[in-house]
N, C-alpha and C positions, 0 to 999 in steps of 0.2 A: 723854783726860785731860791736861790741862795741869798742870806743875809748879806748886806754889804754896806758900807759907808763911802762917801767920795769927798774930795775937795771941791769947793764950788768952781774951781777952774777945771776940773776933770783930770788934772795931772796925775793923780794916784788914787787907787781904790784900796780899800781895806774889806776882804771879803772871806767867808767861812766856807770851807770845803767839807761838807758832809762825809766823804770817803775817808779822809785820814784825820778828821776832827781837828784841823788846824785852822787859824786865821792867816791869811796872806796879805801882804802889801805888794802890788803891782801896777804897772802903767796901763795894762789892759785888764778890765774885769774878767776873772776866771781864767787866767793864763798863768801857768805855773813856770813857764820858761824864764830861767834866769836873765836879768837881775830880777830877784824877789827876796822878800824878808817874810819869815814866819814865826808863829808861835802857838802854843796849845793854850787852853784856858779862857778866861774873858778877853775881850778885844783890847782892853786898855793894858799896857805894859810895855815890856822890851821884846822887839822882834830880832831875830837873828838872821844875818844875810845868807844867801846862797850866792856863791861865786858866779860871775864877777861881781856882784854887789859887795860893797865894803861897809864896815861899820855898823853899829847896832842903831835901830830906829825905836824912838819912844813915843808910845802914843796915850795921850791921856784923854779921860773923858771931859767933855766940856758941853757948852750949850752955845747955841747961835741965834 
């Protein structure tokens, strides 16, 4: 099972891929088919788009 975070409405997931050591943001958990955003390192930070996604996504650590 890969580590992941999700929005309360399940609209987007942030998940870790062990094979390439990147975090991904996608609408479907575990799906790298664009549009997705990705980054290496800790989950918080700036994610970069894979076309047709546009713009950078910023994730911050928080509490709920």
